[in-house]
C-alpha positions in Angstrom: 70.0 84.7 111.4 68.7 83.7 108.7 69.5 86.6 105.9 68.3 84.7 102.9 64.5 84.6 103.9 61.8 83.8 101.9 59.1 85.8 102.4 57.4 86.0 105.5 54.2 85.4 106.2 51.9 88.5 105.5 48.6 87.3 105.8 47.9 89.0 109.1 49.3 92.1 107.5 46.9 92.2 104.8 43.7 91.3 106.9 44.5 94.2 109.4 45.7 97.1 107.0 43.7 96.8 104.2 40.4 98.1 105.8 42.5 101.0 106.6 42.3 101.9 102.8 39.1 102.7 103.3 40.2 105.9 105.2 42.5 107.2 103.0 43.9 104.4 100.5 47.1 105.5 98.5 46.4 109.0 98.7 47.0 109.2 102.7 50.0 111.1 104.1 51.7 113.7 101.7 54.6 112.6 99.6 56.6 115.5 100.1 59.7 114.7 101.8 61.5 118.0 101.9 62.8 120.4 104.4 65.0 119.7 107.0 66.8 116.5 108.1 65.8 116.7 111.9 64.1 114.9 114.6 63.6 111.9 116.2 62.7 108.7 114.1 62.1 104.9 114.8 64.2 102.2 113.2 63.1 98.7 112.9 65.2 95.9 111.8 64.0 92.2 111.1 66.2 90.0 113.8 69.3 91.8 112.9 70.7 92.7 116.1 71.9 89.7 117.8 74.6 89.6 115.0 75.0 92.8 114.2 74.3 95.0 117.0 78.0 97.1 116.8 77.4 97.8 113.4 73.8 99.7 113.5 74.7 101.2 116.5 77.6 102.6 114.5 75.9 103.4 111.7 72.9 105.4 113.6 75.9 107.7 115.1 77.4 108.1 111.5 73.9 109.6 110.7 73.4 111.4 113.7 76.6 113.2 113.5 76.2 114.6 110.1 72.7 115.6 110.5 72.8 117.4 113.9 69.6 117.6 115.7 68.4 114.3 114.4 67.7 110.9 116.9 67.1 107.6 115.4 65.5 105.1 117.9 66.4 101.3 116.8 64.3 98.5 117.7 64.8 94.9 116.4 62.3 92.3 116.3 62.4 88.7 116.2 62.1 86.7 112.8 58.8 84.8 114.6 55.8 87.2 114.2 57.2 90.0 112.5 54.1 89.6 110.2 51.8 90.1 112.9 53.7 93.1 114.7 53.8 94.9 111.9 50.2 94.2 111.3 49.6 95.5 115.1 51.5 98.3 114.7 49.6 99.3 110.9 46.4 99.3 112.9 47.1 101.0 116.0 49.2 103.9 114.8 52.2 103.0 115.5 54.2 102.0 112.6 58.0 102.8 113.1 59.1 106.0 110.7 61.5 103.2 108.7 61.2 99.8 108.7 62.8 96.7 107.3 60.6 95.0 104.8 60.6 92.1 102.3 58.3 93.2 98.8 55.0 90.9 100.3 55.1 92.7 103.4 55.1 96.1 101.6 52.3 95.8 99.1 49.4 96.0 101.9 50.9 98.8 103.4 51.5 100.8 100.5 47.6 99.7 99.6 46.7 100.8 102.8 48.5 104.6 102.3 50.8 103.9 105.1 54.3 103.4 102.5 55.6 106.0 101.1 55.7 106.3 97.3 59.8 107.1 96.9 59.1 107.5 93.0 57.6 110.7 94.3 59.0 111.2 97.0 62.6 110.7 96.7 63.0 110.1 92.8 66.8 111.4 92.9 67.7 108.0 94.3 66.5 105.8 91.6 69.5 106.0 89.7 71.9 104.6 92.3 70.0 101.1 93.0 70.1 98.1 90.2 66.8 98.4 88.0 65.6 94.9 89.6 66.3 95.7 93.3 64.5 99.2 92.8 61.6 97.7 90.7 60.9 95.1 93.6 58.9 97.2 95.8 56.8 97.8 92.8 53.1 97.2 92.9 51.7 95.1 89.5 48.9 97.5 88.6 49.6 100.6 90.5 52.1 103.5 90.0 54.6 103.5 93.0 58.2 102.0 94.1 57.3 101.8 98.2 60.9 100.8 99.6 64.4 101.7 98.9 66.2 98.3 98.0 68.8 96.3 100.8 70.3 93.7 100.3 70.1 90.9 97.9 70.7 87.2 98.0 70.9 84.7 95.1 72.9 81.2 95.0 74.0 78.6 92.6 72.6 74.8 92.6 74.8 72.5 94.9 75.1 68.9 94.2 76.6 65.8 95.5 79.2 64.7 93.1 79.5 61.2 94.7 75.6 60.7 94.4 76.1 61.8 90.6 79.4 59.5 90.1 77.4 56.1 91.6 74.5 57.1 89.7 76.8 57.0 86.4 76.8 60.4 86.0 79.8 62.7 85.2 80.4 64.7 88.2 82.2 67.2 86.2 79.4 67.7 84.3 76.4 68.7 86.2 72.7 69.3 84.8 72.7 72.8 83.3 68.9 73.3 82.1 65.8 71.7 83.7 65.5 68.9 81.0 69.1 67.7 82.0 67.9 68.0 85.7 64.7 65.6 85.1 66.8 63.4 83.2 69.7 63.2 85.8 66.9 62.9 88.6 65.3 59.9 86.7 68.3 58.2 86.0 69.7 58.3 89.6 66.1 56.9 90.9 66.7 54.0 88.5 70.1 53.1 89.3 69.4 53.2 92.9 65.7 51.6 92.7 64.7 54.7 94.4 66.6 55.3 97.3 68.0 58.3 96.1 66.3 61.6 95.1 67.4 64.4 93.4 65.7 66.9 95.3 63.9 67.7 97.9 61.2 70.0 97.1 58.4 70.7 94.7 58.3 73.6 92.6 56.7 77.1 94.1 55.9 80.7 92.4 59.3 81.2 91.9 60.4 77.7 90.0 57.4 78.7 87.9 58.9 81.7 86.8 62.7 80.2 86.5 60.9 78.4 84.3 59.5 81.1 82.4 56.0 80.7 82.8 54.1 84.1 82.8 52.9 84.4 86.6 50.4 87.2 86.4 48.7 90.0 83.8 50.5 93.2 83.0 47.9 94.7 85.1 48.3 92.5 88.2 44.5 91.6 88.0 44.7 87.9 87.4 47.1 84.7 87.9 48.1 82.9 84.8 51.1 80.0 85.9 48.2 77.8 84.8 49.2 78.2 81.2 50.6 75.8 79.2 54.4 76.1 80.2 53.4 75.8 83.7 51.6 72.6 83.0 55.0 71.3 81.2 56.5 71.9 84.4 54.3 70.4 87.0 54.0 67.4 84.6 57.4 66.8 84.4 57.9 66.7 88.4 54.9 64.1 88.4 57.4 62.1 86.6 60.1 62.7 88.9 57.8 61.9 92.1 56.3 58.6 90.4 59.7 57.6 89.9 60.3 57.8 93.5 63.5 60.8 92.2 62.0 63.4 94.6 62.4 62.5 98.4 59.5 60.9 100.4 59.0 64.1 102.2 58.7 66.8 99.2 55.0 67.5 99.4 55.6 68.7 103.3 59.1 70.2 103.0 60.6 73.4 103.9 63.1 75.2 102.6 65.1 74.2 105.8 64.0 70.4 105.7 65.2 70.3 102.4 68.7 71.9 103.0 68.9 69.5 106.3 68.3 66.6 103.5 71.1 68.0 101.2 73.3 68.2 104.3 72.9 64.9 105.1 73.3 63.7 101.7 69.4 62.1 101.2 69.4 63.9 98.0 71.6 64.9 95.3 71.1 68.4 94.7 69.8 71.7 96.0 69.3 75.1 95.7 71.5 77.7 97.8 73.2 81.0 98.9 76.7 82.3 99.6 75.6 81.4 103.0 75.5 77.8 103.0 79.0 77.3 102.1 80.6 77.7 105.8 77.3 76.0 106.8 78.5 72.7 105.0 82.3 73.0 105.9 81.0 73.4 109.3 78.2 70.7 109.7 79.2 68.4 107.4 82.8 68.2 106.2 81.8 64.6 103.9 79.6 66.7 102.0 81.8 69.2 101.7 84.3 67.3 100.0 82.2 66.4 97.6 80.3 69.3 96.9 79.7 70.2 93.2 78.9 74.0 92.5 76.8 75.1 89.2 74.9 78.0 88.3 70.8 78.4 89.1 68.6 76.4 87.0 66.8 78.7 85.1 64.7 78.6 81.2 65.0 82.7 81.4 68.4 83.4 81.3 68.2 85.3 84.7 68.2 84.3 88.1 66.0 84.8 91.0 67.0 87.5 93.5 65.4 87.3 97.3 65.5 91.3 97.9 65.2 93.1 101.6 64.1 96.2 101.7 63.7 99.4 103.8 60.0 101.7 103.9 59.1 105.1 104.9 56.2 105.1 107.3 54.0 107.4 104.6 52.0 108.9 108.5 55.9 109.6 109.4 55.8 113.4 111.4 59.5 112.8 110.7 59.8 112.7 106.6 63.0 114.3 105.5 64.7 112.6 108.2 63.2 109.3 108.1 63.7 109.2 103.8 67.4 110.7 104.9 67.9 108.0 106.9 66.1 105.2 105.0 68.6 106.1 101.7 71.6 106.2 104.3 70.8 102.9 105.4 70.8 101.4 101.9 73.6 103.7 100.0 76.7 101.8 98.7 78.6 102.4 101.4 76.7 101.3 104.1 75.5 98.5 101.7 79.4 97.3 101.0 80.2 97.5 104.6 77.5 95.6 105.5 77.9 92.7 102.7 81.2 92.3 103.9 80.3 91.2 107.6 77.9 88.6 106.0 77.6 86.8 102.6 74.8 89.1 101.1 75.0 91.5 98.2 74.7 95.1 98.0 71.3 96.7 95.6 73.4 99.1 94.7 74.5 99.8 91.3 77.9 99.3 90.7 78.7 98.1 93.9 79.0 94.2 92.7 81.5 95.4 90.2 84.0 96.0 93.5 87.0 93.3 93.4 85.4 91.6 96.5 82.7 90.8 94.1 84.9 90.1 90.9 88.0 88.5 92.1 88.4 84.7 92.9 91.1 83.4 95.1 90.8 79.5 94.4 88.3 78.6 97.6 85.2 78.1 96.6 83.4 80.6 98.9 84.9 83.3 96.6 84.0 81.2 93.5 80.4 81.3 94.5 80.5 85.1 95.5 82.0 85.8 92.6 79.0 83.8 90.5 76.3 85.3 92.3 77.1 88.7 92.4 77.5 88.5 88.5 73.9 87.1 88.1 72.6 89.4 90.0 72.8 92.6 87.9 70.2 91.0 86.3 68.6 89.0 88.4 64.4 89.4 89.3 62.5 88.6 92.4 60.2 86.4 90.6 57.6 86.1 93.5 54.8 88.2 92.9 55.0 90.6 95.5 50.5 90.3 95.7 51.4 86.0 96.4 50.3 86.2 99.7 50.6 83.3 102.0 47.2 82.1 101.7 48.0 82.2 98.0 51.2 80.3 98.5 49.2 77.2 100.4 47.0 77.0 97.3 49.6 76.3 95.0 51.4 74.1 97.4 48.3 71.7 97.5 47.8 72.1 93.7 50.9 70.8 93.2 50.4 68.1 96.1 47.5 66.8 94.4 49.0 66.5 90.9 51.8 64.8 92.2 49.7 62.1 93.9 47.6 62.0 90.7 44.4 63.5 92.4 44.4 66.0 89.4 46.1 66.5 86.3 48.8 68.8 86.4 46.4 71.5 84.1 43.5 70.7 86.9 45.1 71.0 89.5 47.0 74.9 87.9 43.5 75.8 86.7 41.9 75.2 90.3 45.0 76.6 91.9 44.7 80.3 89.5 40.9 80.3 90.3 41.6 80.3 94.0 44.6 82.8 93.9 42.4 85.4 91.7 39.2 84.9 94.1 42.3 85.9 97.1 43.8 88.6 95.2 39.8 89.9 94.7 39.1 89.9 98.4 42.5 92.0 98.8 
């Protein structure tokens, strides 16, 4: 199971769901969720049943006990093909009443009038959640919030103390800024004659966000990551690439392959999450002995958060029960219970002040958990909810062209912005 998911492909959802907006758009379905909580609803999760069957069965039993006359049917879908399944359900009118989504998946559903606007249907709950988490399911240029925030994740920058030391760097003073990361990477490449890379991945849209690049205009109608700061970031990565301070497979790397490179001590630094330490300890004891942990690198002072949500189907025939259950799943009590079963974090206000997230016991695991919990209080989801898989591909291809010297960083990003704006208009 991968709790710390990057956004899953939403292209299939966009292609199938958006035409539905012509039949009703954001006005489709009433936002009135008042009335008696009763009836049968279906709750869909995303690759969680294998590891958390007892937890969710217990949660459902508790809800049904609190609300006699309700009946919750739980279905769980595998990670692979999840977006396709949602698109098929949306097109066929079989979308479940309550659905586990990521922000990029909820955006086309909201545009099509299939995601309930909680700012209208359940505004009383907004204060229960961290502002950044509640805002994660908003759509630029439109009003409304279209899913309850659920679990969050973020993490530090992990580094290999041995590789830093071998390069003549102080392993107890890791990089804390982008400039220091780039400078350390260039030094490692020089010292190792190109055999040791600092990083295994090229910049993604969230990296541009953490660097302080404005990604979109306020109206959500155009992208802007080709501004001077965006060009500056890509130019620095080009320096790393030319010096062999980026792993040779960086142009085709995935988060999983980059993590594997770090696990096998092929690269010196890699962003990660609170889930990773246990994995290092189990699969790479020699790395674990030399693991260094520092704060996520950001120029904005705000770390990146990954957020999952729980959406209510705006077409549900049992809206009071669907809203009540979605809130129940994501309330402070249930989120805290879930966070203690796996290394994720609650999105509810005040939960991160619990001793579980504030008190260290001398282990690296609690150190990472405490640091991540503190950063989440002000974290943001840098990936725009309107940034589709096709757009991610356009940016990745542009970055590759710039790193390979086929285009200048400015030209590459200009072309990527034009392509992404075109895709945005088509949606």
